[in-house]
MARZASE-82034 format. One record per residue (C-alpha): z negated, y negated, x negated; residue number from 1. Coordinates in steps of 0.2 Angstrom, whole numbers, plus 5000, padded with zeros to 4 digits. Layout:
residues N
{{Z,Y,X},NUM};
...
***
This chain:
residues 220
{{5000,5000,5000},1};
{{4995,4988,4986},2};
{{5011,4993,4977},3};
{{5022,4989,4992},4};
{{5013,4972,4995},5};
{{5015,4967,4977},6};
{{5034,4972,4978},7};
{{5036,4961,4993},8};
{{5027,4946,4985},9};
{{5038,4948,4970},10};
{{5053,4948,4981},11};
{{5047,4933,4990},12};
{{5044,4923,4974},13};
{{5061,4928,4967},14};
{{5069,4922,4983},15};
{{5060,4906,4982},16};
{{5065,4903,4964},17};
{{5083,4904,4967},18};
{{5083,4894,4983},19};
{{5097,4881,4983},20};
{{5091,4863,4982},21};
{{5107,4854,4983},22};
{{5125,4857,4990},23};
{{5136,4843,4982},24};
{{5154,4840,4987},25};
{{5163,4829,4975},26};
{{5177,4820,4984},27};
{{5189,4811,4972},28};
{{5202,4798,4978},29};
{{5220,4802,4973},30};
{{5228,4789,4984},31};
{{5244,4779,4979},32};
{{5233,4765,4971},33};
{{5227,4778,4958},34};
{{5239,4780,4944},35};
{{5240,4795,4932},36};
{{5229,4787,4919},37};
{{5216,4782,4932},38};
{{5216,4800,4939},39};
{{5213,4807,4922},40};
{{5198,4794,4919},41};
{{5190,4800,4935},42};
{{5191,4819,4932},43};
{{5186,4818,4913},44};
{{5172,4806,4918},45};
{{5166,4817,4932},46};
{{5166,4832,4920},47};
{{5157,4823,4907},48};
{{5144,4818,4920},49};
{{5141,4835,4925},50};
{{5138,4840,4907},51};
{{5125,4827,4905},52};
{{5109,4836,4899},53};
{{5098,4830,4912},54};
{{5111,4832,4926},55};
{{5115,4850,4920},56};
{{5097,4854,4919},57};
{{5093,4848,4937},58};
{{5109,4857,4944},59};
{{5105,4874,4936},60};
{{5086,4873,4939},61};
{{5090,4869,4958},62};
{{5103,4883,4959},63};
{{5115,4870,4966},64};
{{5132,4873,4975},65};
{{5146,4862,4969},66};
{{5164,4860,4976},67};
{{5178,4848,4972},68};
{{5189,4839,4985},69};
{{5205,4829,4982},70};
{{5209,4816,4996},71};
{{5221,4803,5001},72};
{{5230,4799,5017},73};
{{5228,4807,5034},74};
{{5230,4826,5034},75};
{{5229,4826,5015},76};
{{5212,4832,5010},77};
{{5211,4848,5000},78};
{{5197,4858,4992},79};
{{5204,4862,4975},80};
{{5188,4870,4968},81};
{{5178,4880,4981},82};
{{5159,4881,4982},83};
{{5152,4887,4966},84};
{{5135,4894,4964},85};
{{5128,4885,4948},86};
{{5116,4899,4942},87};
{{5118,4896,4923},88};
{{5123,4882,4911},89};
{{5138,4893,4907},90};
{{5144,4893,4925},91};
{{5141,4874,4926},92};
{{5151,4872,4910},93};
{{5166,4882,4918},94};
{{5165,4871,4933},95};
{{5166,4855,4923},96};
{{5180,4862,4914},97};
{{5189,4866,4930},98};
{{5186,4848,4936},99};
{{5193,4841,4919},100};
{{5209,4851,4921},101};
{{5211,4851,4940},102};
{{5230,4847,4944},103};
{{5233,4832,4955},104};
{{5239,4837,4972},105};
{{5246,4820,4979},106};
{{5251,4804,4972},107};
{{5259,4792,4984},108};
{{5249,4791,5000},109};
{{5237,4780,5009},110};
{{5218,4780,5010},111};
{{5210,4790,5024},112};
{{5191,4789,5020},113};
{{5186,4795,5037},114};
{{5197,4810,5037},115};
{{5190,4814,5019},116};
{{5172,4814,5026},117};
{{5177,4824,5041},118};
{{5185,4838,5032},119};
{{5172,4839,5018},120};
{{5158,4838,5031},121};
{{5164,4854,5039},122};
{{5163,4864,5023},123};
{{5144,4863,5022},124};
{{5144,4877,5035},125};
{{5146,4889,5021},126};
{{5131,4883,5011},127};
{{5119,4880,5026},128};
{{5105,4888,5015},129};
{{5104,4873,5004},130};
{{5090,4860,5006},131};
{{5101,4845,5004},132};
{{5119,4842,5009},133};
{{5128,4828,5000},134};
{{5145,4821,4999},135};
{{5149,4811,4983},136};
{{5164,4801,4987},137};
{{5174,4789,4975},138};
{{5187,4776,4980},139};
{{5196,4761,4974},140};
{{5201,4754,4992},141};
{{5196,4752,5010},142};
{{5201,4765,5023},143};
{{5218,4760,5030},144};
{{5223,4776,5039},145};
{{5215,4788,5051},146};
{{5198,4788,5059},147};
{{5186,4775,5053},148};
{{5172,4782,5042},149};
{{5159,4773,5052},150};
{{5164,4782,5068},151};
{{5158,4798,5059},152};
{{5140,4792,5055},153};
{{5132,4799,5070},154};
{{5139,4816,5067},155};
{{5135,4816,5049},156};
{{5117,4812,5053},157};
{{5116,4825,5066},158};
{{5123,4838,5053},159};
{{5111,4832,5040},160};
{{5124,4827,5028},161};
{{5121,4812,5017},162};
{{5136,4802,5010},163};
{{5135,4792,4993},164};
{{5149,4782,4986},165};
{{5156,4775,4970},166};
{{5166,4759,4973},167};
{{5179,4756,4959},168};
{{5182,4738,4961},169};
{{5198,4738,4950},170};
{{5208,4727,4963},171};
{{5195,4724,4977},172};
{{5180,4715,4972},173};
{{5171,4717,4989},174};
{{5173,4735,4990},175};
{{5155,4739,4986},176};
{{5150,4729,5002},177};
{{5163,4738,5012},178};
{{5157,4755,5007},179};
{{5139,4750,5010},180};
{{5143,4744,5028},181};
{{5156,4757,5033},182};
{{5155,4773,5022},183};
{{5138,4778,5016},184};
{{5126,4786,5028},185};
{{5109,4796,5028},186};
{{5092,4794,5021},187};
{{5092,4786,5004},188};
{{5111,4784,5004},189};
{{5118,4772,4991},190};
{{5133,4764,4983},191};
{{5136,4762,4964},192};
{{5149,4749,4958},193};
{{5161,4752,4944},194};
{{5170,4736,4939},195};
{{5186,4746,4936},196};
{{5192,4763,4931},197};
{{5186,4760,4913},198};
{{5168,4758,4919},199};
{{5169,4774,4930},200};
{{5163,4787,4917},201};
{{5146,4779,4914},202};
{{5144,4774,4932},203};
{{5147,4791,4939},204};
{{5135,4799,4926},205};
{{5121,4787,4932},206};
{{5126,4791,4950},207};
{{5124,4810,4947},208};
{{5108,4807,4938},209};
{{5101,4798,4953},210};
{{5108,4811,4965},211};
{{5102,4827,4957},212};
{{5085,4821,4952},213};
{{5082,4811,4968},214};
{{5079,4795,4959},215};
{{5076,4779,4969},216};
{{5081,4766,4957},217};
{{5095,4754,4961},218};
{{5110,4757,4951},219};
{{5121,4744,4958},220};
***
């Protein structure tokens, strides 16, 4: 009886130790305003951010699930790297490598932020066991096609999905304010500003740090 009880407790503790803390969907803007060099900066910067020692430690320790979505205009959102269980540093390094080499799907279309959020939100059904559900969306322009992102806020809240954003203000200096008012949603949701694509790698690293360690400092 004691042996059975000990085995049961050991199994319970093992289950608790591998519980998923965070399901993080990385949604990258590949609309027509993003040129080839800027796309490369985004993907390389994101891969480097994931490999940051503090970020990688938090993701592995929290048994995170990660996925990558490329998005642009209406009906053009695609999961290019499916949910990946981050159970080791080797797995995380492979995922980051996939991000860095992920081929671009589209080049010359509009910016449908609402549809990007709607499509990505549905993917969390596959990782319902995770404690936190988070969409990390990047963009260099306002939504100009499809459903307005603000129209999805009630549904995102209902489903327990938080949306954070990085506003790349290459050509739209008020983009941070637009993202703050129309895109982000959920408890603790925030926007990080990048002055341009050259500023993106450092800003996305700090954004990931804040997300995976649940920091509350203002990174604007």
